[in-house]
N, C-alpha and C positions, 0 to 999 in steps of 0.2 A: 540738624537742619534748623534754619531760622527764617521766619517770614516777617517782613516789616509791616506793621500796622500803624497807620497815622491816626492819632487820637489826642484828646484833650487830657492833660494831666490834672492831678489834684490841685496844683498851684495855679492852674489856669493857663500855663504855657503849653504850647503844642510840642510834642516830642515823638521821636521814633522809639517805640518799644519793640524790641526784637524778641520774638518768641518762637517756640518750636513749631514744627509741623503739627497741627492740631494743638495739643498741649505739651509739645516736645520740650520746650525750654523749662527746666525745673526752676521755678522762680525762687524757691528757697536757695538754689545754688547761687543766685545773685547775692545772697546775703553773706555767703562765706565759702571759701575753698576749704578751710580747715581751721575752725575756730579753736586755736590752741590756748590752753590755760596758761597764764603768765607764770614764769618761773618764780618761785619764792627764792629767798637767799640760798645760794648753793651750800652755804655752811650751816644752814638751820637744821638741826637734828629734830626729827619728828618720828613718831610711831616706832620707838625702839631702835633708833639709829637709821631709819629710812629717811630719804630725802626726795623731794618732788622731781618728776621728770615731765617735760612738756607732753601733752597728749594732743590728739588731733581735734576733731569736732568735739567741743565740750560745752561749757555753760552757755556760750553765746547762742548755740543753736537750739537750746532746749526751752520749752515753755516754763513759766514760773511754777506751775503746779503739776506734780506727777499724780497719776491715778493708780499707781501700784508698783510693787517691786517687779523687776525683771525676773521671771522664773529662773531659778538657779540652774535648770537643765537646758537653758537656751543656748544653742550652738553659736560660737563666735570665732571670727578670725581676727587676730591682732598682730600687727607688725611692729617690730622693734628696729628702728632705723639707728644705726651705729655711726659714731663719729669717724670720719676718715682720718688716717694718719698722714702727716707730712702734706697737708692740704695745699700749702703755699707752693711747695715743690711740684706737686701735680699740676696746679694751675699754670705754672711757668712753662712746663713741658707742653701741655696742651695748647697754650697760647702761642708757642713757637712752632706748632705743627708736628709735634713728636719727632724731632730730628733724628733720633736714634732708632726709630722704627716703632711699630705698634706693639702693644703688650698682649700676651695671652691673659685669660682670666686668672690663672694661677699666679702669673707674674704680678698682675695688678693686686691681687689679694695679699701677696707677700709684702709688697711695698706700701700699700695704702689701706688695706683692710684691717680690721681688728684681729688680734692674735687668736689662734685656736684655743688658747687657754682662757681668754676672756669670753669667747663665745661659749665654750663649754660651761664656764661658771654661770652664765646667764641661763643656758638651757637646763643645767642641773637644778638651779634655783626653781625655775618654772615647773620642772618635772616633779618637784616635791609637792606641788599642788594639783598634779594630774594633767598639766598642760603639755601637749606635744609640740615639738619644735622642728623646724627644718631651716638651717642656715643656708642662705644662697652662697654660691661659690666665691663671690667677690668679697665676702667678709664684712659687708655693710648692711645687710638686711636679714633679719631673722623672722621668718613667717611662722606664726604659731596658731594652733587651734585648741579650743577647749570649750568650756561652758561659762556662762555669766558668773555662776557661783565660784568657779575656780579662779577666774580673773579678779573677782571681788576680793578674794582671800589673798591672792598673790600680790595685788597692787594696792591693797588697803582702800578700796573704793566701795561704793554702794550704788549699783545700777537700778534705774527706775524705768517704767514705761511712760511714754509721753505721747499724747494724741494731738496731731495737727488737724484742726477742723478744715473742712472744705470751704472754698470761697468762690464767689461769683467772679466773672471776668471783669476787669477794670483796667483803665489806662492802656488799652491794647493788649494786655496780657490775657491769656485764656483762663478760664475757670479751672479749678483743680479739685479733685476729689480729696476727701479727708484720708489721712493715713497715720500709722503709728510707728514710732521709733523707740529704740531703747538707748540709754546713755547715762552718763554720770556727770555731776557737777563737781565731783571731788578731784583733787589733784592726785594722779596716780603716783604711788611711792615705790621706790626700790631701795635695797640696801646701798649705802654710799659707795661701796666698792664696785657695784654694777652701774649705778647712776652716772658715774664719772665718764663712761664711754658710750652711754646710750643718748643719742641726739634727741629722739622723739619717739613717742608711742602712739601709733595710729590704729584705730579700730574699736575704741570703747564706745562708739556711737554708730548707729546705722543711718545717720542723717546723710542725705545726698549732697554733692558738692559742685561739680563742674558744669559748664555749658559749652555747647559746640559753637563753631565760628563760621556758619554758612548762612546765606541770605538769598531770598527770592525777590524777583521783581514785585513791587508792592501790589497787594490785592486790589487796590483802588486804581491801578493803571488801566488804560484803555485795552480792550481785548487785543487790538492789533499789536500793542507793545508786548503782550505776553508771548507773541510769536518770536520775539527776539531772544537771544540767549540760547541758540540751538547748536552750539559748537560741540565738537567731539575731542577726545584726546589726540586724534590724528591732526586736527586743526592746531592744537597746542604744539605738536611736534613740528609742524611746518612753520608756525609763527616764530618759534624760538630756536629753529635750526637744529633740532634734534634728529630730523629725518636722515641726514647723511650717515649717521651711525648705524642705521639698519642695514647698510651694505656690509658691515663687519660683525654685527652682533644682534641678538634678539633677547638678551637677558639671561640666557642659559647659564647655569652654574651659579646664579646669584639668588639671594633671598631678600624679599621686601618685608619689613616689619611694620605692622600697623598697631599703634597703641590706642585703644578706644574704650569707652565706658558704656557701650550699648552692644547688644548681640547682633551678630551676622546670621543670616539664614544658614543653618548648619549643613544644608545640602550643597551649598555653593551654586545652586541653580540660577539665582538671580543675577550675580555678576557674570556667570558663565553664559547666560542667554544674551546679556548686553554685549559681551565681547563677540560671540559667534554670530548672532542673528541681527543685532542692531549695527554693530561696527563691521561685521564681516571679516574678522581677523582670526587666525589660528593661534590657539594658546596651548600651553602645556596642559595635558590632562591631569586631574587630581592634584592640582597645584596648591590648593588652599588648605592650610592646617590651622585649626582653631586651638588656641591655648587659653583655657579658662583660668584666669588668675583669681585667687581668693574665692574659688567656687563659681566664678563667672558672673555676668550681669543679669541673669535670668533669661526669660523668653524674649524672642524677637518682638520688638514693640515700636511702633511709630512714635508714641508718646515719650518713650524713654530715650530715643535718639538713634534707633537702628538705621535711619536714613543717612546719618553721618558716617556710620561704619560702612554702609553700602557704597557710598560715593568714594570713600577712601580706597576701598578695594578695587572698585571699577576703574577709577582714574589711574591709580598707580600700576595696576596690573595690565592695563591696556598699553601703557607706554613701554613696558618690558614684558612682552607676551610669553616668553619662556622662562621667566623668573618664577621661583616659588613665592608664595605669600604665607606669612606667619602672622596670624591675627591674635594679638594679646588683648583679650577682652576681659574687663574687670568690672566689678560693681562701681557705681558712681559714689565712692567713698574716699576718705583720706587714704587708707591703706591700699585700696584698689588702684588708684592712679599712680601712687609711688611704686607699689609692688610691680606694676606692669612694666615700668621703665627698668627697674632693677632686674626683673626677670629677663627682659630682652638683653640687658647687659650681661648678666650671668650666663645666659645661654650662649651668647656670642655666635648665634647662627645667622641672624639678620645682618646683612651687609649695610643696610640703611634702614632708618626708622623714621616714622612721622606720626604726629598727633595734632588734632584740630580741636582741642578743648582748652579752656582757660577762663580767667577772670581778671578784673582790673586791680592794679596795685592800690588804688584808692580804697577798695573794699578791705584789702589786707591791712593797710595802714590804719584805717578806722578801727578795725577789730583789735589790732595791737594796742592802740591808744586806750581802748576800753578794757584792756586786760583780758581779752577774749581770744587772742591769737598770738602765736609766738613766731618770730622771724626764722626759727629753725625749720619751719615748713619750707621756706624758700631754699635754705641750704640743703635740705634733703634732696630736692630735685637737682640742685647744682651737682651734688655728689653723683647722682645717677648719670647725668649728662657728661660729667668729666670721665667717668668710666667708659661710656660709649665712645667718646672721642679718643681716649687713650688706647682703646682696642681697635681703632680704625673704623668704627661704625658711624657713618654719616647720620645726622639727625636733624629734623626739620619740625618747626612748630608754627602754626598760623598766628598772624600778628593781630587779629581782631578786625571787626567790621564797623566800628563807630568812629573811624578817622582818628584825629588827634585827641578825641574826647572819650576815651575808652569806658569811663564809668557812666556816661550819660544814659546808657541803656541798662544799667545795673542798679546801683543805689540812686542814680539820677543826679549826681553832682556834675557840674558842667566845667570843671577845671580840666586842664591838660592832664592826661593820664595814659599810661600804656598797660598792655595786657601781660599777665603772668601765666605760664612759665616761659613764654617766647622771649621775655626780656633777659633770660639767663645769658651770660656771655658765652656759654658752652653749648649752645644750640643755634642752628641757623634759623633766623626769623624770616618768615615768608609773608611778604606784603602784597599789595594789590594795585592793578592798573585798570584803565578803561581803554578799549581798543578804538582805533579810528574808524570813521564811517558815519553814515546817517542812522540815527535812532528813530525807529518808526513809532511815533506817538499818534499817528492818524491825522497829522496836520498837513500832509502833502509837502509842498515846497517850504513850509514853515517848520518842518521837523528839525530838531537839533542835529548838527553835524560836528563830530569830534575830528579836528583837523589832523592830529597825530596822536600816537599812543601817549597817554598822560597818567600821572598819579591818580589813583581812584579817589574821587571825592564827589559827592552828589551836588556840589554847587553848580555844575553844568545843568542839572535837572531843575533847579529851583525857579528859573524864569518861566517855566511852564506850569505854574501853580494852578492856573484855571483848568487845565486838563485833568487835574486830580481833585478838582472840586474845592479848592481852598480860596479864601477871600483875598489873599495877597501873598507875595513872595516870602515875606518874613514867616508867615504861618507854615508854609511848606518847608522852609529852611529848618525851622525848629522841629518839624515833624520828621524830616528826612535827613537827619544828621548822620549820614553813613559814608564810609570810605575806608581805605586801607589803614589799619592801625599803624601808628608810628609816633615816636617821640623819644624822650629821655627817661630812663629808669631812675626811680628814687631809691632803689635798693642796691642795684648792681653798679659797680664802678666801671669806668671806661676800660675795656680790655686792651691789652698791648697791641693787638692787630689793628685797632682803630686809631692808635696814636699817630698824629701827623697827617691824617687823611682829611683833606679839605671838605668840610661840611659835617663832620662828626661832632663838632662843637659849635662852630659859627654857622648860622642858618638864616634863611630868608623866610618870611611869613606873610600871610594875608589874613587879617582878622575880620572875617565875615561875622563871626560870633564872639562877642565880648562877654565874658562871664559877669553875671550880676546876681543880686539877691543872696548875699552871703549869709549862711546860717552856721550856728555853732552846735546845733542838735538836729539829727535826722529822726523822723518818726518812721521806723521800719516795722510797725506792728503787722503790716500785711504779710511779712515774712516770719512772724513769730518772734521777733527780736525786741520789739518795743523801741524806746528812744535810745539812740546812740549818740554819745558826745563825739564830735569830730575832733581830730588832732589839732586843728586850727580852723578858723572860719573858712568854709568852702562854699563856692557859688552853687546855686540850684536853678539858675535861669540864665538866659543870654539876651543881650541887645543885639540888633542886626544892622549890618552895613552892606548893602548890595554891591557897592563899588569900593572896596578897601584898597588902600595903597599898599605897596610892598614895603615891609619893614625888615629890620635885621636884628638878630639877637645872638646870645651865647648860651649854650646849654652844657650841663655836666651829667655824667653818668653814662651807662651803656646806651648807645643810640640804636634804635630799631626802626624799620626792619633791615635785613641785610640785602635782600634781592627781591624783586617783584615780577609778577606776571599777571595776566588778565584775571580779575576777580569781580568786576562790576556785573551784577546780574543782567543788566540790559545788553551786555556784550558777552554774556556768560555761556553756560553749558546746559546740555540736556542730561537727564539722569533717569535710569530705569529703576522703579520701585515696585515692591509688593510686600505686604505685611499680613501674615496670618491668612485669613480667608479672603482678604481684599484682592480684587483682580489687579494684575500687574499693569502699570501705566508708565508711559514715557512722558516725562515732564520737562518742559523747557523753562528758560528764565531763571536758572539757578546760578548762584555765584557765591562770593565770599571768599575770604582767604582760606577757608576750609578746603577749597579746591587746589590752591597753590602748594600747600605743604605735601600732599600725596603726589602731585604731579612732579615736584622736584625729587621726591622719594623715588618714584618710578624712573625718572630720568637718570638718577644716580645709579640705579641698578643696571641700566643700559650702558652707561659710561664704564662702570666697573666691569661689565661683561666684555665690552670692546677692548679695555686695557688689560684684562686678565688679572686684575688686582683691585683691592679697595683703595679708593681715593681718600677716605677718611673724612674727618670734620672739615667742612669746606672753608670756614671763615679765615683761618690764618693764610690760606693760599689765595682766596679770591680777593682779599683786600690788597695783597701784594700785586696780583695780576691787574687789578683796576687802576693801580698807580703807574703801570708801565705804559709805554707808547701805544702798543696794540692791545687795548683792553678788550676782554670778551664781554664787557657790559656796555650797554647804551645808557649813560646817565640821563635821568629826566631832570635836567638842570636849567630849564627855561624859567627864569625868575618872573613869574606872572601869576595871574589869577586863573590860568588854564592848566596848572600843574601841581595842584596841592591836595592834601588830604583833609581839607577844611581848615587847616592852619599852616602847617609846614609846607613850603614850596621850594623849588629849585633855586640855585644861585649859579649864574653864568660862570663857567670855568671850574666849578666844583665837581668832584667825582661822586659825591654822596648827597642825597636829598633826604632829609629826615622823614619825609612822607613816603618815600619808596626805596630808600637805601641806595645801593650801588646802581640800580636801575634794572633793565631787563637783560637777560642773558642770551648770548649766542652759544648754545650748548655744545655744538660741534667744536667751536673754537676753544671753549672751556675744557673739553676733553683733551684737546691737544696741549693746552697749557698745563694741565695736570701731568702730562708726560714731560714736557720741556721745561717746566718751572716758569712758564710765561715768557721765555726768551725765544725769539724767532730769528 
């Protein structure tokens, strides 16, 4: 969950700092997804023939001074992510929609996983130090457990204890209590014969990583505005024409997978009450199965993000009421997030999977430039998503809530940026819209009116700056820079299914916010990182134009999102929460692309149930459908300042808008297109 707070930044500009419910957002997670130590030369022999392998969170995340050694008997879970074989061939098949049919896990492992001999050699080596191993069935992930002393010996590292001091609230971010982590600044080493097929080692630090992608109506909004955003999953089903499928299916026989980094109430009573008593729908009993990955994320906690997990289960489960739910909940760590996806793939039980956690590519690029993170982190997730797709498991990821400027609420740079891992070409990116109608700001006849469903960008909100107590429109614009994530990836190339689709390269834009105040160094001492040198000068502020003209440009790389539905908190959803001893509450005004991913996940379970089979990875099919005469998508291609995600807007005649992808779906028609191939 994330709440927008409008505040003054250190540089004097106003900006939106999106934080968790209470102290939900782990601000250190803004600093890094997985600070990977840069590879030394692959041929450099060290420590008796051992060579370095990329690790997850490493030197980047650790304070300069340790206060002691990590006790040798400290239990640890460490994951060894292996290199996929024939990666190019796998990408080609997935990009073509698996024309010869979906693979079983065993078929996938034989074709693309590491050999049993290589896996045995790694496990045998680790066993020599007392480390226990369990290789996943896909041949790409070996989960291990041992002690700090055993890993120190096996990987030629020395782990220490590091203390992060508490800090007061600032810049709209909540205060945070002090806490302790363990980790190492040493490069982990493996014998050359093993290092050649190990992509990365995750888990030598207990540092937290990801953030969730949901947002609430600003706390400074008038009380009347907080009554907006009271929609339910049934409203979603009506709006996007999922409802006709209930004549034929209810999700029975299908399993929804949720990948999350915070715990769900283990009794299942919270979502169960939401379905039965709030929504009044019948659901399959005992439908929730919790899978604790790497030991699980700990207790249910508002601060850790259990609200995100709750909404994922509530929304997806309501749309396919007789589907099973399998919640892969993992610690907020490098191995936790990666292992949860690999576990969902290796189990091959969930027919569709979603996740609503991520971070900006600018953060990743900055840490790589500083030698603190390795691009193999991105490839590790690509491998997991490729496996899901090859096995026919649909997968969705939220696109982010800072519009075209994904890093503006993380490190605070104001350049165009997209979120990761939704930028992977092998997962369906879920973007956001604002619904049509009057928005109640307590102004009567002067309340804003959204004429038709549009790409979510809060530029519609900015003219009402006085309602929120700001001195002018520019001030609110910089404070409320929120919208559906979308743009061009700087890591992932354009996938084949986007080739030739109008709008996936050529775009229209409205530049309300022009990046300014370029810096070469960022002071991120608030996150324990100190000064970071930027890969090239990046802006840290904006100039403002209330009436920009429409311009045109050309972009390269994977374009996101793929499809969008309502995500604006002002036209958003209600949610049922309870944490620990706190009384349960029904809260309105929630939104963010965190809702879209699980809603598409639940919709897919219903579609699969209706068709009696998996439809698989959406993207190769939906881009083909969108290019045909009777598209199941309504493109948001009005080229104006009424259809943007704060930068990218529609282009007349195009089927793709970089702010909202192919547009909004007609889910019943889409189900029919999955049967007919789009031919009517």
